[in-house]
C-alpha positions in Angstrom: -10.8 -8.3 7.6 -13.9 -6.2 8.5 -16.6 -4.0 7.3 -14.3 -0.7 7.6 -11.9 -0.3 4.7 -8.3 0.6 5.9 -6.1 3.4 5.2 -2.4 2.4 4.0 -0.6 6.0 5.0 2.7 6.1 2.3 5.6 7.9 2.8 6.6 8.4 -0.4 5.9 12.4 0.0 6.4 12.6 3.5 9.3 15.8 4.0 11.9 13.7 5.1 13.3 15.8 7.8 10.4 15.6 10.0 9.9 12.2 9.3 9.4 10.5 13.1 6.8 13.3 13.8 5.0 12.5 10.2 4.6 9.0 11.0 2.9 10.3 14.3 0.5 12.9 12.9 -0.2 10.2 10.9 -1.2 7.4 13.4 -2.8 10.3 15.3 -5.2 10.7 12.9 -6.3 7.2 12.3 -4.2 5.7 9.4 -3.9 1.8 9.8 -0.5 1.5 8.8 2.4 2.8 7.6 3.3 1.8 3.6 7.4 2.2 2.8 8.3 1.9 -0.8 12.0 0.9 -1.0 13.6 1.1 -3.7 17.3 -0.7 -5.1 18.5 1.8 -7.8 17.8 -0.8 -10.6 14.3 -1.3 -10.2 12.5 1.6 -12.5 16.4 2.8 -13.0 15.4 6.4 -13.9 14.7 6.9 -10.2 17.6 7.1 -7.3 16.8 4.1 -4.1 14.0 5.7 -2.0 12.7 4.1 1.1 16.1 2.4 2.3 16.2 0.2 5.3 17.5 3.4 7.6 14.0 5.0 6.9 12.2 1.5 8.3 15.1 1.4 11.4 14.3 4.9 12.1 10.2 5.2 11.9 9.8 1.7 13.8 11.0 3.2 17.4 7.9 6.0 16.8 4.6 3.7 15.7 2.8 1.1 17.3 1.0 0.7 14.0 2.3 -2.1 11.4 4.5 -1.2 8.9 4.6 -2.6 5.3 7.8 -2.7 3.1 6.6 -3.1 -1.0 9.7 -4.5 -2.6 10.3 -2.2 -5.7 13.4 -4.3 -6.6 15.1 -6.7 -8.8 14.9 -9.8 -7.4 14.8 -9.2 -3.9 16.7 -11.9 -1.7 16.3 -13.7 1.8 18.7 -12.0 3.5 16.7 -8.7 2.7 13.6 -10.4 4.3 15.3 -11.5 7.4 16.8 -8.2 7.7 13.6 -6.5 7.2 11.9 -8.6 10.4 15.2 -7.6 12.5 14.7 -4.1 12.1 10.2 -4.5 12.3 8.6 -4.6 9.4 5.0 -6.3 9.6 4.2 -7.3 5.8 6.6 -7.3 2.8 5.3 -6.9 -0.3 7.0 -9.1 -3.0 7.2 -7.6 -7.1 5.4 -10.2 -8.7 7.3 -8.5 -12.5 10.7 -8.4 -11.1 11.0 -11.5 -8.0 11.6 -14.1 -10.9 11.3 -18.0 -10.6 12.0 -17.8 -6.3 8.6 -15.9 -5.9 6.4 -18.9 -4.4 9.1 -19.6 -2.4 10.1 -16.0 -1.5 5.9 -16.1 0.0 6.2 -19.2 1.9 9.5 -18.4 3.3 8.2 -14.7 4.4 5.2 -16.3 5.9 6.2 -19.7 7.4 10.0 -19.0 8.6 9.9 -15.2 9.5 6.4 -15.9 10.5 5.8 -12.0 8.9 2.5 -11.0 7.1 3.0 -11.2 2.7 1.6 -9.8 -0.1 2.6 -9.5 -4.3 1.6 -6.8 -6.3 2.5 -5.8 -9.6 1.5 -2.6 -11.6 -1.2 -1.9 -13.9 -0.4 -3.8 -17.3 0.5 -6.8 -15.6 -2.5 -9.9 -16.1 -4.8 -10.3 -13.5 -4.4 -13.9 -13.9 -0.6 -13.3 -12.8 -2.1 -13.0 -9.1 -4.0 -16.4 -9.2 -1.5 -18.7 -8.0 -0.8 -16.4 -4.6 -4.0 -16.4 -3.6 -4.1 -19.6 -1.5 -0.8 -18.2 0.0 -0.6 -14.2 0.9 -2.4 -11.6 3.1 -2.8 -9.0 0.5 -3.0 -8.4 -3.0 -1.8 -4.9 -4.3 -2.0 -3.6 -7.9 -1.0 -0.2 -8.9 -2.1 2.0 -11.6 0.4 3.7 -13.8 2.2 6.7 -13.3 4.7 8.8 -15.4 7.2 9.3 -12.8 9.6 11.4 -15.1 7.5 14.1 -15.7 7.1 16.8 -12.8 3.8 17.1 -10.2 3.1 20.0 -8.7 0.9 20.7 -5.6 -1.3 18.0 -4.2 -1.4 16.4 -7.7 -0.7 12.5 -7.4 2.0 11.5 -10.3 -0.5 8.8 -10.6 -3.1 8.6 -13.3 -6.2 6.5 -12.3 -7.6 5.0 -15.9 -11.7 3.6 -15.5 -9.7 0.3 -16.3 -8.9 0.0 -12.9 -12.2 -0.1 -11.2 -12.7 -3.3 -13.2 -9.3 -4.8 -12.5 -9.9 -4.3 -8.2 -13.5 -6.0 -9.3 -11.9 -8.9 -10.9 -9.0 -9.3 -8.2 -11.8 -8.9 -5.4 -13.8 -11.9 -7.6 -10.9 -14.0 -7.5 -10.2 -13.7 -4.1 -13.8 -14.6 -3.2 -13.8 -17.5 -5.7 -10.3 -18.8 -3.6 -12.6 -18.7 -0.1 -10.6 -16.2 0.9 -12.3 -12.9 1.4 -12.5 -12.6 5.3 -8.2 -13.1 5.2 -6.7 -11.4 2.3 -6.9 -7.9 2.1 -7.0 -6.3 -1.8 -5.0 -3.0 -2.1 -5.3 -0.3 -4.8 -2.0 1.9 -5.0 -1.7 5.2 -6.3 -3.6 7.8 -7.3 -6.5 7.4 -4.7 -8.1 10.6 -3.1 -11.7 11.3 -1.6 -13.1 11.7 -4.8 -12.5 8.4 -6.3 -12.5 6.0 -3.1 -16.1 5.0 -2.9 -15.6 3.6 -6.5 -12.6 1.3 -5.5 -14.2 0.4 -2.1 -17.7 -0.6 -3.9 -15.5 -3.0 -6.3 -14.1 -4.6 -3.3 -11.2 -2.8 -2.5 -10.5 -3.3 1.4 -7.1 -1.5 1.8 -6.0 2.1 -0.3 -2.2 3.2 -0.3 -2.7 6.8 0.2 0.6 9.4 -0.3 0.1 12.7 -1.8 -3.3 13.5 -0.1 -2.2 13.0 3.3 1.5 14.7 2.9 0.9 17.4 0.7 -1.6 20.5 -0.2 -1.1 22.9 -2.9 1.4 24.9 -1.4 3.7 21.5 -0.9 4.5 19.1 1.8 2.8 19.2 4.9 4.9 19.8 8.2 3.9 18.1 11.5 2.8 20.5 14.0 0.2 22.3 11.7 -2.3 20.0 11.8 -2.6 19.6 8.2 -1.3 16.1 8.3 -3.9 14.3 10.7 -6.8 16.3 9.5 -6.4 15.1 6.3 -6.3 11.2 7.5 -10.1 12.1 9.3 -11.4 13.7 6.6 -10.4 10.7 4.3 -11.1 8.2 7.3 -14.4 10.0 7.0 -15.1 9.2 3.9 -14.4 6.0 3.4 -16.3 5.1 6.5 -19.2 6.4 4.9 -18.6 4.2 1.6 -17.9 1.4 3.7 -21.3 1.4 5.3 -22.8 1.6 2.0 -20.8 -1.1 0.4 -19.2 -3.9 2.9 -20.2 -5.8 5.6 -18.5 -7.6 8.1 -17.1 -10.4 6.2 -16.6 -8.5 2.8 -18.9 -7.1 0.5 -22.4 -6.8 0.8 -24.8 -9.0 -1.2 
């Protein structure tokens, strides 16, 4: 943890025909880690499986960045966690809504037995208090704003909708982390709908990591392709905006008092 808010580069909107080169350009532009959304075909059942273990296996050799696997699954298994470790995942984020009664046990297993970073995440609408029991144990908490994914998007638009309440939600989660004495060791991520226009407001509320996919990987004319310079340029532009906001609102150990 430090004064600078971090960029988690999400691959949701990547052109998968150029995936390895895309990840290399995200790293070259200054992203802090890679974010994969891994689905099982049951969770969010209107959408096919996405971001499987083959994606993790394919990108691990081409980047030195840490890779986060955000599990969008029904009741993920201990065997899957072992497989993710073997393939090079560094951080596993577990879904509060769908992991079930074993969530705390799985948090401890990933952290202590597998020696990986572990997080919990939930969609907007999940009560903030649902995170409270996990604050002493996790490395990151993620809250994701609503998204009507069944509606088509055009150009560079994100499918997510950032309601004003999301800024307050991040502020409340930040206060929960501070109250537990964990501000220096537990990241707080906002996922979905982030862009250069609203990221400062989230950083001011205590966000330490932003997940970005649309702003880094597509424009008005469609998905960016490696070699055009657009990917690295998008990361650098976002980095400049986030660094300025971090300088204004953060100190070495958290939000400036």
